[in-house]
Biopython code that builds the backbone (N, CA, C, O; Angstrom):
import numpy as np
from Bio.PDB.StructureBuilder import StructureBuilder

atoms = [
    (1, "MET", "N", (1.429, -0.959, 0.235)),
    (1, "MET", "CA", (-0.076, 0.088, 0.313)),
    (1, "MET", "C", (0.742, 1.283, 0.257)),
    (1, "MET", "O", (0.120, 2.295, -0.069)),
    (2, "LYS", "N", (2.125, 1.440, 0.520)),
    (2, "LYS", "CA", (2.789, 2.532, 0.710)),
    (2, "LYS", "C", (3.603, 2.852, -0.602)),
    (2, "LYS", "O", (3.906, 3.971, -1.015)),
    (3, "LYS", "N", (3.948, 1.390, -1.277)),
    (3, "LYS", "CA", (4.299, 1.687, -2.674)),
    (3, "LYS", "C", (3.618, 2.931, -3.616)),
    (3, "LYS", "O", (3.840, 4.020, -4.146)),
    (4, "LEU", "N", (2.651, 1.918, -3.395)),
    (4, "LEU", "CA", (1.135, 2.192, -4.240)),
    (4, "LEU", "C", (0.562, 4.072, -3.799)),
    (4, "LEU", "O", (0.244, 5.010, -4.529)),
    (5, "LEU", "N", (0.638, 3.959, -2.575)),
    (5, "LEU", "CA", (0.466, 5.631, -2.413)),
    (5, "LEU", "C", (2.078, 6.386, -3.438)),
    (5, "LEU", "O", (2.157, 7.015, -4.493)),
    (6, "PHE", "N", (2.737, 6.072, -2.801)),
    (6, "PHE", "CA", (3.989, 6.756, -2.811)),
    (6, "PHE", "C", (4.010, 6.860, -4.410)),
    (6, "PHE", "O", (4.403, 8.008, -4.615)),
    (7, "PHE", "N", (3.795, 6.269, -5.590)),
    (7, "PHE", "CA", (3.757, 6.293, -6.795)),
    (7, "PHE", "C", (2.777, 6.867, -6.720)),
    (7, "PHE", "O", (2.636, 7.122, -7.916)),
    (8, "PHE", "N", (1.788, 7.377, -6.161)),
    (8, "PHE", "CA", (0.327, 8.766, -7.037)),
    (8, "PHE", "C", (1.079, 9.420, -6.175)),
    (8, "PHE", "O", (1.810, 8.463, -6.430)),
    (9, "PHE", "N", (1.723, 10.162, -5.312)),
    (9, "PHE", "CA", (2.111, 10.916, -4.876)),
    (9, "PHE", "C", (3.270, 11.437, -6.380)),
    (9, "PHE", "O", (3.196, 12.608, -6.753)),
    (10, "LEU", "N", (3.909, 10.804, -6.850)),
    (10, "LEU", "CA", (4.813, 11.057, -7.602)),
    (10, "LEU", "C", (4.039, 11.448, -8.443)),
    (10, "LEU", "O", (4.329, 12.580, -8.831)),
    (11, "SER", "N", (3.188, 11.028, -8.899)),
    (11, "SER", "CA", (2.447, 11.270, -9.933)),
    (11, "SER", "C", (1.746, 12.443, -10.113)),
    (11, "SER", "O", (1.704, 13.204, -11.079)),
    (12, "PHE", "N", (1.199, 12.475, -9.032)),
    (12, "PHE", "CA", (0.970, 13.751, -8.532)),
    (12, "PHE", "C", (1.868, 14.991, -8.880)),
    (12, "PHE", "O", (1.582, 15.965, -9.577)),
    (13, "VAL", "N", (2.956, 14.715, -8.254)),
    (13, "VAL", "CA", (3.774, 16.015, -8.259)),
    (13, "VAL", "C", (4.680, 16.068, -9.722)),
    (13, "VAL", "O", (5.554, 16.910, -9.927)),
    (14, "SER", "N", (4.324, 15.094, -10.601)),
    (14, "SER", "CA", (4.622, 15.202, -11.750)),
    (14, "SER", "C", (4.287, 16.195, -12.333)),
    (14, "SER", "O", (4.903, 17.122, -12.860)),
    (15, "ILE", "N", (2.373, 15.731, -12.094)),
    (15, "ILE", "CA", (1.539, 16.679, -12.586)),
    (15, "ILE", "C", (1.724, 18.238, -12.929)),
    (15, "ILE", "O", (1.740, 19.043, -13.861)),
    (16, "THR", "N", (1.862, 18.100, -11.439)),
    (16, "THR", "CA", (2.181, 19.876, -11.190)),
    (16, "THR", "C", (3.456, 20.235, -11.383)),
    (16, "THR", "O", (3.593, 21.454, -11.487)),
    (17, "MET", "N", (4.637, 19.474, -11.486)),
    (17, "MET", "CA", (5.255, 20.335, -11.432)),
    (17, "MET", "C", (5.557, 20.067, -13.715)),
    (17, "MET", "O", (6.615, 20.353, -14.277)),
    (18, "ALA", "N", (5.231, 19.919, -13.903)),
    (18, "ALA", "CA", (5.083, 19.709, -15.357)),
    (18, "ALA", "C", (4.151, 20.916, -15.920)),
    (18, "ALA", "O", (4.465, 21.352, -17.028)),
    (19, "GLN", "N", (2.995, 21.517, -15.237)),
    (19, "GLN", "CA", (2.530, 22.514, -15.580)),
    (19, "GLN", "C", (3.053, 23.863, -14.802)),
    (19, "GLN", "O", (2.662, 24.969, -15.175)),
    (20, "GLU", "N", (3.762, 23.742, -13.938)),
    (20, "GLU", "CA", (5.513, 24.911, -13.815)),
    (20, "GLU", "C", (6.141, 25.057, -14.686)),
    (20, "GLU", "O", (6.299, 26.187, -15.148)),
    (21, "ASN", "N", (6.625, 24.155, -15.133)),
    (21, "ASN", "CA", (7.681, 24.428, -16.578)),
    (21, "ASN", "C", (8.077, 23.682, -17.644)),
    (21, "ASN", "O", (9.142, 23.424, -18.205)),
    (22, "GLY", "N", (6.481, 23.302, -17.817)),
    (22, "GLY", "CA", (6.229, 22.896, -19.194)),
    (22, "GLY", "C", (7.033, 21.906, -19.728)),
    (22, "GLY", "O", (7.298, 21.898, -20.931)),
    (23, "TYR", "N", (7.548, 20.872, -18.776)),
    (23, "TYR", "CA", (7.878, 19.825, -19.195)),
    (23, "TYR", "C", (7.067, 18.465, -18.599)),
    (23, "TYR", "O", (6.622, 18.383, -17.454)),
    (24, "ARG", "N", (7.004, 17.743, -19.314)),
    (24, "ARG", "CA", (6.232, 16.546, -18.622)),
    (24, "ARG", "C", (7.323, 15.327, -18.226)),
    (24, "ARG", "O", (8.541, 15.165, -18.310)),
    (25, "LYS", "N", (6.062, 14.501, -17.702)),
    (25, "LYS", "CA", (7.229, 13.829, -16.977)),
    (25, "LYS", "C", (6.543, 12.343, -16.668)),
    (25, "LYS", "O", (5.333, 12.154, -16.800)),
    (26, "THR", "N", (7.487, 11.307, -16.235)),
    (26, "THR", "CA", (6.782, 9.627, -16.322)),
    (26, "THR", "C", (7.147, 9.363, -15.162)),
    (26, "THR", "O", (8.191, 9.986, -14.971)),
    (27, "TYR", "N", (6.853, 8.752, -14.225)),
    (27, "TYR", "CA", (7.429, 7.482, -13.576)),
    (27, "TYR", "C", (6.592, 6.457, -13.632)),
    (27, "TYR", "O", (5.385, 6.447, -13.391)),
    (28, "ILE", "N", (7.822, 4.942, -14.211)),
    (28, "ILE", "CA", (7.448, 3.585, -14.251)),
    (28, "ILE", "C", (7.926, 2.810, -13.407)),
    (28, "ILE", "O", (9.135, 2.765, -13.183)),
    (29, "GLN", "N", (7.138, 2.146, -12.862)),
    (29, "GLN", "CA", (8.047, 1.157, -11.837)),
    (29, "GLN", "C", (8.536, 0.049, -12.509)),
    (29, "GLN", "O", (8.038, -0.529, -13.476)),
    (30, "GLU", "N", (9.550, -0.191, -11.913)),
    (30, "GLU", "CA", (10.403, -1.732, -12.341)),
    (30, "GLU", "C", (11.164, -2.150, -11.328)),
    (30, "GLU", "O", (12.278, -1.862, -10.890)),
    (31, "GLY", "N", (9.976, -3.186, -10.951)),
    (31, "GLY", "CA", (10.946, -3.536, -9.189)),
    (31, "GLY", "C", (10.499, -2.661, -8.719)),
    (31, "GLY", "O", (9.438, -2.040, -8.662)),
    (32, "LYS", "N", (12.662, -2.658, -7.916)),
    (32, "LYS", "CA", (12.488, -1.517, -6.772)),
    (32, "LYS", "C", (12.605, -0.449, -7.225)),
    (32, "LYS", "O", (12.176, 0.466, -6.522)),
    (33, "LEU", "N", (13.220, -0.089, -8.568)),
    (33, "LEU", "CA", (13.612, 0.901, -9.392)),
    (33, "LEU", "C", (12.128, 2.187, -9.639)),
    (33, "LEU", "O", (11.028, 1.929, -9.150)),
    (34, "ILE", "N", (12.278, 2.989, -10.131)),
    (34, "ILE", "CA", (11.208, 3.585, -10.750)),
    (34, "ILE", "C", (12.171, 4.341, -12.108)),
    (34, "ILE", "O", (13.297, 4.837, -12.108)),
    (35, "LYS", "N", (11.274, 4.178, -13.065)),
    (35, "LYS", "CA", (12.329, 4.857, -14.022)),
    (35, "LYS", "C", (11.358, 6.251, -14.514)),
    (35, "LYS", "O", (10.141, 6.434, -14.473)),
    (36, "PHE", "N", (12.596, 7.191, -15.029)),
    (36, "PHE", "CA", (12.483, 8.862, -14.867)),
    (36, "PHE", "C", (12.053, 9.184, -16.390)),
    (36, "PHE", "O", (12.899, 8.639, -17.100)),
    (37, "SER", "N", (11.198, 9.769, -17.103)),
    (37, "SER", "CA", (11.801, 10.359, -17.704)),
    (37, "SER", "C", (11.232, 11.828, -17.560)),
    (37, "SER", "O", (10.405, 12.238, -16.746)),
    (38, "GLU", "N", (11.953, 12.577, -18.660)),
    (38, "GLU", "CA", (11.387, 14.695, -19.263)),
    (38, "GLU", "C", (11.527, 14.427, -20.204)),
    (38, "GLU", "O", (12.537, 13.894, -20.663)),
    (39, "TYR", "N", (10.284, 14.798, -20.924)),
    (39, "TYR", "CA", (9.923, 15.304, -21.809)),
    (39, "TYR", "C", (10.175, 17.320, -22.138)),
    (39, "TYR", "O", (9.811, 18.093, -21.252)),
    (40, "TYR", "N", (10.853, 17.915, -23.562)),
    (40, "TYR", "CA", (10.823, 19.055, -23.673)),
    (40, "TYR", "C", (9.247, 18.541, -24.101)),
    (40, "TYR", "O", (8.629, 17.486, -24.242)),
    (41, "GLU", "N", (8.947, 20.547, -24.250)),
    (41, "GLU", "CA", (7.099, 20.702, -24.801)),
    (41, "GLU", "C", (7.044, 20.230, -26.184)),
    (41, "GLU", "O", (5.985, 19.863, -26.695)),
    (42, "ASN", "N", (7.682, 20.230, -26.534)),
    (42, "ASN", "CA", (7.979, 19.783, -28.176)),
    (42, "ASN", "C", (8.077, 18.295, -28.133)),
    (42, "ASN", "O", (8.223, 17.895, -29.288)),
    (43, "GLY", "N", (8.056, 17.349, -27.312)),
    (43, "GLY", "CA", (8.006, 16.001, -26.778)),
    (43, "GLY", "C", (9.418, 15.489, -27.348)),
    (43, "GLY", "O", (9.250, 14.413, -27.922)),
    (44, "GLN", "N", (10.478, 15.826, -27.367)),
    (44, "GLN", "CA", (11.777, 15.344, -27.060)),
    (44, "GLN", "C", (12.572, 14.544, -25.924)),
    (44, "GLN", "O", (12.927, 15.512, -25.250)),
    (45, "LEU", "N", (12.944, 13.745, -25.448)),
    (45, "LEU", "CA", (13.293, 13.086, -24.255)),
    (45, "LEU", "C", (14.448, 14.439, -23.836)),
    (45, "LEU", "O", (15.427, 14.608, -24.563)),
    (46, "ALA", "N", (14.273, 15.121, -22.919)),
    (46, "ALA", "CA", (15.291, 15.796, -21.815)),
    (46, "ALA", "C", (16.378, 14.729, -21.117)),
    (46, "ALA", "O", (17.604, 14.618, -21.141)),
    (47, "GLN", "N", (15.473, 14.132, -20.597)),
    (47, "GLN", "CA", (16.834, 13.151, -19.896)),
    (47, "GLN", "C", (15.382, 11.974, -19.030)),
    (47, "GLN", "O", (14.151, 11.984, -19.005)),
    (48, "THR", "N", (16.372, 11.200, -18.512)),
    (48, "THR", "CA", (16.432, 9.504, -18.444)),
    (48, "THR", "C", (17.286, 8.811, -17.434)),
    (48, "THR", "O", (18.472, 8.738, -17.755)),
    (49, "GLY", "N", (16.899, 8.195, -16.089)),
    (49, "GLY", "CA", (17.483, 7.708, -15.343)),
    (49, "GLY", "C", (16.104, 6.531, -14.432)),
    (49, "GLY", "O", (14.916, 6.284, -14.638)),
    (50, "PHE", "N", (16.891, 6.203, -13.660)),
    (50, "PHE", "CA", (16.221, 5.500, -12.250)),
    (50, "PHE", "C", (16.141, 6.452, -11.281)),
    (50, "PHE", "O", (17.003, 7.323, -11.155)),
    (51, "LEU", "N", (15.215, 6.364, -10.611)),
    (51, "LEU", "CA", (15.273, 6.124, -8.894)),
    (51, "LEU", "C", (14.996, 5.550, -7.760)),
    (51, "LEU", "O", (13.835, 5.756, -7.406)),
    (52, "LEU", "N", (15.680, 4.844, -6.981)),
    (52, "LEU", "CA", (15.953, 4.298, -5.975)),
    (52, "LEU", "C", (15.757, 4.628, -4.443)),
    (52, "LEU", "O", (16.776, 4.785, -3.771)),
    (53, "ASP", "N", (14.477, 4.747, -3.823)),
    (53, "ASP", "CA", (14.606, 5.275, -2.570)),
    (53, "ASP", "C", (13.868, 7.152, -2.281)),
    (53, "ASP", "O", (13.563, 7.803, -1.282)),
    (54, "GLY", "N", (13.852, 7.406, -3.801)),
    (54, "GLY", "CA", (13.709, 8.862, -3.938)),
    (54, "GLY", "C", (14.599, 9.913, -4.401)),
    (54, "GLY", "O", (14.400, 11.124, -4.493)),
    (55, "LYS", "N", (16.182, 8.822, -4.822)),
    (55, "LYS", "CA", (17.187, 9.839, -5.342)),
    (55, "LYS", "C", (17.780, 8.692, -6.928)),
    (55, "LYS", "O", (17.804, 7.568, -7.428)),
    (56, "ASN", "N", (18.107, 9.945, -7.038)),
    (56, "ASN", "CA", (18.810, 9.353, -8.712)),
    (56, "ASN", "C", (19.712, 8.127, -8.464)),
    (56, "ASN", "O", (20.464, 8.351, -7.516)),
    (57, "HIS", "N", (19.870, 7.013, -8.957)),
    (57, "HIS", "CA", (20.630, 5.691, -8.881)),
    (57, "HIS", "C", (20.774, 5.103, -10.183)),
    (57, "HIS", "O", (19.699, 4.913, -10.753)),
    (58, "GLY", "N", (21.744, 4.783, -10.773)),
    (58, "GLY", "CA", (21.786, 3.828, -12.100)),
    (58, "GLY", "C", (22.328, 5.009, -13.079)),
    (58, "GLY", "O", (22.920, 6.031, -12.731)),
    (59, "VAL", "N", (21.984, 4.620, -14.340)),
    (59, "VAL", "CA", (22.951, 5.625, -15.846)),
    (59, "VAL", "C", (21.679, 6.435, -15.956)),
    (59, "VAL", "O", (20.574, 5.904, -15.838)),
    (60, "TRP", "N", (21.859, 7.846, -16.205)),
    (60, "TRP", "CA", (21.311, 8.961, -16.508)),
    (60, "TRP", "C", (21.679, 9.419, -16.955)),
    (60, "TRP", "O", (22.870, 9.643, -16.739)),
    (61, "GLN", "N", (20.990, 10.020, -18.044)),
    (61, "GLN", "CA", (21.572, 10.555, -20.019)),
    (61, "GLN", "C", (20.405, 11.891, -19.638)),
    (61, "GLN", "O", (19.349, 11.981, -19.011)),
    (62, "SER", "N", (21.033, 12.540, -20.190)),
    (62, "SER", "CA", (19.945, 13.949, -20.959)),
    (62, "SER", "C", (20.425, 14.664, -22.439)),
    (62, "SER", "O", (21.592, 14.544, -22.812)),
    (63, "TYR", "N", (19.813, 15.122, -22.929)),
    (63, "TYR", "CA", (19.391, 14.850, -24.177)),
    (63, "TYR", "C", (18.918, 16.982, -24.369)),
    (63, "TYR", "O", (18.182, 17.642, -23.635)),
    (64, "ASP", "N", (19.794, 17.497, -25.745)),
    (64, "ASP", "CA", (19.209, 18.838, -25.914)),
    (64, "ASP", "C", (17.652, 18.672, -26.456)),
    (64, "ASP", "O", (16.933, 17.680, -26.567)),
    (65, "ILE", "N", (17.478, 19.859, -26.700)),
    (65, "ILE", "CA", (16.130, 20.016, -27.244)),
    (65, "ILE", "C", (15.664, 19.210, -28.857)),
    (65, "ILE", "O", (14.604, 18.869, -29.382)),
    (66, "ASN", "N", (17.348, 19.154, -29.280)),
    (66, "ASN", "CA", (17.123, 18.865, -31.097)),
    (66, "ASN", "C", (17.359, 17.037, -30.481)),
    (66, "ASN", "O", (17.080, 16.253, -31.388)),
    (67, "GLY", "N", (17.661, 16.552, -29.578)),
    (67, "GLY", "CA", (17.886, 15.607, -29.103)),
    (67, "GLY", "C", (19.029, 14.517, -28.927)),
    (67, "GLY", "O", (19.152, 13.317, -28.680)),
    (68, "ILE", "N", (20.019, 15.980, -29.284)),
    (68, "ILE", "CA", (20.862, 15.217, -29.169)),
    (68, "ILE", "C", (22.078, 15.632, -27.768)),
    (68, "ILE", "O", (22.394, 16.720, -27.287)),
    (69, "LYS", "N", (22.432, 14.495, -27.508)),
    (69, "LYS", "CA", (23.216, 13.615, -26.185)),
    (69, "LYS", "C", (23.849, 15.368, -25.474)),
    (69, "LYS", "O", (24.166, 16.314, -26.195)),
    (70, "LYS", "N", (23.875, 15.372, -24.345)),
    (70, "LYS", "CA", (24.164, 16.605, -23.678)),
    (70, "LYS", "C", (25.309, 15.303, -22.471)),
    (70, "LYS", "O", (26.500, 15.329, -22.160)),
    (71, "SER", "N", (24.129, 14.304, -22.116)),
    (71, "SER", "CA", (25.082, 14.111, -20.383)),
    (71, "SER", "C", (25.165, 12.919, -20.155)),
    (71, "SER", "O", (24.146, 12.422, -19.675)),
    (72, "LYS", "N", (26.369, 11.979, -20.390)),
    (72, "LYS", "CA", (25.010, 10.784, -19.289)),
    (72, "LYS", "C", (26.689, 10.231, -18.656)),
    (72, "LYS", "O", (27.877, 10.404, -18.928)),
    (73, "GLY", "N", (25.751, 9.408, -17.566)),
    (73, "GLY", "CA", (26.823, 9.184, -15.808)),
    (73, "GLY", "C", (25.944, 8.386, -15.253)),
    (73, "GLY", "O", (24.860, 8.116, -15.771)),
    (74, "VAL", "N", (26.459, 7.828, -13.849)),
    (74, "VAL", "CA", (26.366, 6.880, -13.237)),
    (74, "VAL", "C", (25.815, 7.864, -11.626)),
    (74, "VAL", "O", (26.334, 8.935, -11.310)),
    (75, "PHE", "N", (24.840, 7.265, -10.922)),
    (75, "PHE", "CA", (24.661, 7.559, -10.006)),
    (75, "PHE", "C", (24.347, 6.332, -8.548)),
    (75, "PHE", "O", (23.903, 5.192, -8.687)),
    (76, "LEU", "N", (24.742, 7.014, -7.191)),
    (76, "LEU", "CA", (24.975, 5.330, -6.717)),
    (76, "LEU", "C", (24.251, 6.095, -5.438)),
    (76, "LEU", "O", (24.890, 6.872, -4.729)),
    (77, "LYS", "N", (22.768, 5.777, -5.204)),
    (77, "LYS", "CA", (21.838, 6.125, -4.276)),
    (77, "LYS", "C", (22.163, 7.678, -3.523)),
    (77, "LYS", "O", (22.526, 7.915, -2.371)),
    (78, "GLY", "N", (21.730, 9.080, -5.245)),
    (78, "GLY", "CA", (22.114, 9.857, -5.637)),
    (78, "GLY", "C", (23.267, 10.813, -5.884)),
    (78, "GLY", "O", (23.159, 11.980, -6.260)),
    (79, "LYS", "N", (24.262, 10.226, -5.650)),
    (79, "LYS", "CA", (25.427, 10.703, -5.842)),
    (79, "LYS", "C", (26.093, 10.024, -7.431)),
    (79, "LYS", "O", (25.888, 9.044, -8.148)),
    (80, "LYS", "N", (27.080, 11.360, -7.409)),
    (80, "LYS", "CA", (28.030, 10.816, -8.887)),
    (80, "LYS", "C", (28.539, 10.389, -8.743)),
    (80, "LYS", "O", (29.386, 10.671, -7.895)),
    (81, "VAL", "N", (28.547, 9.119, -9.518)),
    (81, "VAL", "CA", (30.214, 8.074, -8.962)),
    (81, "VAL", "C", (30.298, 7.719, -10.630)),
    (81, "VAL", "O", (29.500, 7.582, -11.557)),
    (82, "ASP", "N", (32.297, 7.639, -10.344)),
    (82, "ASP", "CA", (32.525, 6.450, -11.643)),
    (82, "ASP", "C", (32.484, 8.080, -12.783)),
    (82, "ASP", "O", (32.409, 9.226, -12.340)),
    (83, "ARG", "N", (32.576, 7.606, -14.588)),
    (83, "ARG", "CA", (32.529, 8.641, -15.217)),
    (83, "ARG", "C", (31.578, 8.957, -15.637)),
    (83, "ARG", "O", (30.525, 8.399, -15.948)),
    (84, "TRP", "N", (32.043, 10.136, -15.660)),
    (84, "TRP", "CA", (30.316, 10.703, -16.660)),
    (84, "TRP", "C", (31.160, 11.427, -17.894)),
    (84, "TRP", "O", (32.347, 11.738, -17.803)),
    (85, "PHE", "N", (30.465, 11.602, -18.870)),
    (85, "PHE", "CA", (30.738, 12.671, -19.463)),
    (85, "PHE", "C", (29.273, 13.778, -20.242)),
    (85, "PHE", "O", (28.065, 13.540, -20.225)),
    (86, "PHE", "N", (30.056, 15.029, -20.882)),
    (86, "PHE", "CA", (29.424, 16.201, -20.563)),
    (86, "PHE", "C", (29.493, 16.543, -22.668)),
    (86, "PHE", "O", (30.611, 16.568, -23.183)),
    (87, "TRP", "N", (28.771, 16.666, -23.184)),
    (87, "TRP", "CA", (29.223, 17.002, -25.031)),
    (87, "TRP", "C", (28.616, 18.560, -24.774)),
    (87, "TRP", "O", (27.618, 18.817, -24.102)),
    (88, "ASN", "N", (29.550, 19.621, -25.542)),
    (88, "ASN", "CA", (29.200, 20.863, -25.436)),
    (88, "ASN", "C", (29.714, 21.523, -27.141)),
    (88, "ASN", "O", (30.819, 22.003, -27.392)),
    (89, "LYS", "N", (28.901, 21.410, -27.831)),
    (89, "LYS", "CA", (29.582, 21.957, -29.209)),
    (89, "LYS", "C", (31.218, 21.903, -29.605)),
    (89, "LYS", "O", (32.198, 22.635, -29.751)),
    (90, "GLY", "N", (30.870, 20.761, -29.658)),
    (90, "GLY", "CA", (32.120, 19.501, -30.221)),
    (90, "GLY", "C", (33.191, 19.092, -29.073)),
    (90, "GLY", "O", (34.341, 18.659, -29.146)),
    (91, "GLN", "N", (32.354, 19.402, -27.996)),
    (91, "GLN", "CA", (33.992, 19.338, -27.134)),
    (91, "GLN", "C", (32.732, 18.418, -26.314)),
    (91, "GLN", "O", (31.520, 18.257, -26.168)),
    (92, "LEU", "N", (34.730, 17.777, -25.748)),
    (92, "LEU", "CA", (33.464, 16.185, -24.647)),
    (92, "LEU", "C", (34.505, 16.814, -23.582)),
    (92, "LEU", "O", (35.665, 17.194, -23.742)),
    (93, "LEU", "N", (33.518, 16.783, -22.219)),
    (93, "LEU", "CA", (34.247, 16.904, -20.981)),
    (93, "LEU", "C", (34.504, 15.476, -20.292)),
    (93, "LEU", "O", (34.796, 14.734, -21.230)),
    (94, "GLU", "N", (34.522, 15.030, -19.570)),
    (94, "GLU", "CA", (35.389, 13.872, -19.270)),
    (94, "GLU", "C", (35.276, 13.880, -17.366)),
    (94, "GLU", "O", (36.209, 14.598, -17.005)),
    (95, "VAL", "N", (34.661, 13.467, -16.360)),
    (95, "VAL", "CA", (34.694, 13.928, -15.866)),
    (95, "VAL", "C", (35.036, 12.218, -14.450)),
    (95, "VAL", "O", (34.621, 11.072, -14.621)),
    (96, "ASP", "N", (35.392, 12.438, -13.938)),
    (96, "ASP", "CA", (35.618, 10.710, -12.605)),
    (96, "ASP", "C", (35.239, 11.653, -11.212)),
    (96, "ASP", "O", (35.750, 12.731, -10.910)),
    (97, "TYR", "N", (34.268, 10.960, -10.530)),
    (97, "TYR", "CA", (33.269, 11.230, -9.711)),
    (97, "TYR", "C", (33.251, 10.331, -8.693)),
    (97, "TYR", "O", (33.285, 9.178, -9.124)),
    (98, "LYS", "N", (33.194, 10.445, -7.023)),
    (98, "LYS", "CA", (34.038, 9.859, -6.626)),
    (98, "LYS", "C", (32.965, 10.315, -5.317)),
    (98, "LYS", "O", (33.064, 11.460, -4.875)),
    (99, "ASN", "N", (32.230, 9.626, -4.894)),
    (99, "ASN", "CA", (31.014, 10.241, -3.662)),
    (99, "ASN", "C", (30.296, 11.781, -4.053)),
    (99, "ASN", "O", (29.821, 12.474, -3.153)),
    (100, "ASN", "N", (30.278, 12.184, -5.370)),
    (100, "ASN", "CA", (29.699, 13.197, -5.738)),
    (100, "ASN", "C", (31.015, 14.176, -5.543)),
    (100, "ASN", "O", (30.756, 15.250, -5.001)),
    (101, "ILE", "N", (31.857, 14.037, -5.769)),
    (101, "ILE", "CA", (33.417, 14.704, -5.771)),
    (101, "ILE", "C", (33.906, 14.686, -7.066)),
    (101, "ILE", "O", (33.888, 13.562, -7.569)),
    (102, "VAL", "N", (34.364, 15.632, -7.809)),
    (102, "VAL", "CA", (35.152, 15.694, -8.755)),
    (102, "VAL", "C", (37.008, 15.189, -8.732)),
    (102, "VAL", "O", (37.919, 15.911, -8.325)),
    (103, "GLN", "N", (37.128, 14.038, -9.188)),
    (103, "GLN", "CA", (38.192, 13.124, -8.718)),
    (103, "GLN", "C", (39.396, 14.040, -9.833)),
    (103, "GLN", "O", (40.528, 14.458, -9.591)),
    (104, "SER", "N", (38.723, 14.090, -10.842)),
    (104, "SER", "CA", (39.859, 14.902, -12.107)),
    (104, "SER", "C", (38.634, 14.623, -13.238)),
    (104, "SER", "O", (37.644, 13.897, -13.152)),
    (105, "ALA", "N", (39.151, 15.579, -14.440)),
    (105, "ALA", "CA", (38.270, 16.100, -15.233)),
    (105, "ALA", "C", (39.512, 15.823, -16.530)),
    (105, "ALA", "O", (40.719, 15.902, -16.301)),
    (106, "ILE", "N", (39.017, 15.544, -17.674)),
    (106, "ILE", "CA", (39.645, 15.893, -19.185)),
    (106, "ILE", "C", (38.495, 16.893, -19.968)),
    (106, "ILE", "O", (37.321, 16.532, -20.046)),
    (107, "LYS", "N", (38.939, 18.111, -20.502)),
    (107, "LYS", "CA", (38.269, 18.456, -21.722)),
    (107, "LYS", "C", (39.419, 17.691, -23.092)),
    (107, "LYS", "O", (40.622, 17.432, -23.135)),
    (108, "TRP", "N", (38.003, 17.515, -24.274)),
    (108, "TRP", "CA", (38.543, 16.746, -25.642)),
    (108, "TRP", "C", (38.231, 18.126, -26.115)),
    (108, "TRP", "O", (37.335, 18.835, -25.656)),
    (109, "GLY", "N", (39.058, 18.442, -27.081)),
    (109, "GLY", "CA", (38.533, 19.311, -28.272)),
    (109, "GLY", "C", (38.114, 18.483, -29.507)),
    (109, "GLY", "O", (38.179, 17.281, -29.766)),
    (110, "ASP", "N", (37.642, 19.606, -30.202)),
    (110, "ASP", "CA", (37.456, 19.408, -31.403)),
    (110, "ASP", "C", (36.964, 17.853, -31.572)),
    (110, "ASP", "O", (37.361, 17.135, -32.490)),
    (111, "ALA", "N", (35.866, 17.355, -30.362)),
    (111, "ALA", "CA", (35.567, 15.576, -30.084)),
    (111, "ALA", "C", (35.049, 15.609, -32.455)),
    (111, "ALA", "O", (34.788, 16.570, -33.178)),
    (112, "LYS", "N", (35.138, 14.176, -32.761)),
    (112, "LYS", "CA", (34.647, 13.471, -33.709)),
    (112, "LYS", "C", (34.613, 11.675, -33.472)),
    (112, "LYS", "O", (35.269, 10.815, -32.885)),
    (113, "LEU", "N", (33.337, 11.787, -34.387)),
    (113, "LEU", "CA", (33.186, 10.686, -34.336)),
    (113, "LEU", "C", (34.096, 9.434, -35.537)),
    (113, "LEU", "O", (34.344, 9.380, -36.741)),
    (114, "ILE", "N", (34.356, 8.537, -34.239)),
    (114, "ILE", "CA", (35.344, 7.396, -35.332)),
    (114, "ILE", "C", (34.584, 6.019, -34.866)),
    (114, "ILE", "O", (34.502, 4.882, -35.331)),
    (115, "ALA", "N", (34.277, 6.426, -34.174)),
    (115, "ALA", "CA", (33.050, 4.552, -33.783)),
    (115, "ALA", "C", (31.271, 4.928, -32.717)),
    (115, "ALA", "O", (31.000, 5.856, -31.955)),
    (116, "SER", "N", (30.765, 4.192, -32.993)),
    (116, "SER", "CA", (29.271, 4.572, -32.473)),
    (116, "SER", "C", (28.420, 2.638, -32.188)),
    (116, "SER", "O", (28.576, 1.649, -32.903)),
    (117, "LYS", "N", (27.837, 2.734, -31.289)),
    (117, "LYS", "CA", (27.307, 1.274, -30.950)),
    (117, "LYS", "C", (26.267, 2.117, -29.963)),
    (117, "LYS", "O", (26.516, 3.008, -29.151)),
    (118, "GLU", "N", (25.159, 1.571, -30.296)),
    (118, "GLU", "CA", (23.459, 2.475, -29.724)),
    (118, "GLU", "C", (23.539, 1.570, -28.300)),
    (118, "GLU", "O", (24.220, 0.544, -28.305)),
    (119, "ASP", "N", (22.804, 1.997, -27.054)),
    (119, "ASP", "CA", (23.125, 1.452, -25.733)),
    (119, "ASP", "C", (22.291, 0.632, -26.309)),
    (119, "ASP", "O", (21.923, -0.386, -25.723)),
]
sb = StructureBuilder()
sb.init_structure("model")
sb.init_model(0)
sb.init_chain("A")
sb.init_seg("    ")
for serial, (resi, resn, name, xyz) in enumerate(atoms, 1):
    if name == "N":
        sb.init_residue(resn, " ", resi, " ")
    sb.init_atom(name, np.array(xyz, "f"), 0.0, 1.0, " ", f" {name:<3s}", serial, name[0])
structure = sb.get_structure()
């Protein structure tokens, strides 16, 4: 019953938030995790990832309004961990996190696609 109430609450909050900023948000229960997706007004996916106990958990990705990937990284119970990637205007920023703290960062200029594999 608690899970049902929690899911209902999240749905209500998402509707309220969507009215405030124009974004549509969805929450889908998948086992212990909740899959979160947020969409721009044009229907394009803005970001997606999972929640565990109300905190970001697992792989998260964000996209610009045209569907181009802006970032990809991993959360562990709400904290950034491992390697994150941020793309911006042909530049790639690679950041290593440990418990939400930057351990190192490398800026790669003039990123060129050499090979690609869909997730």
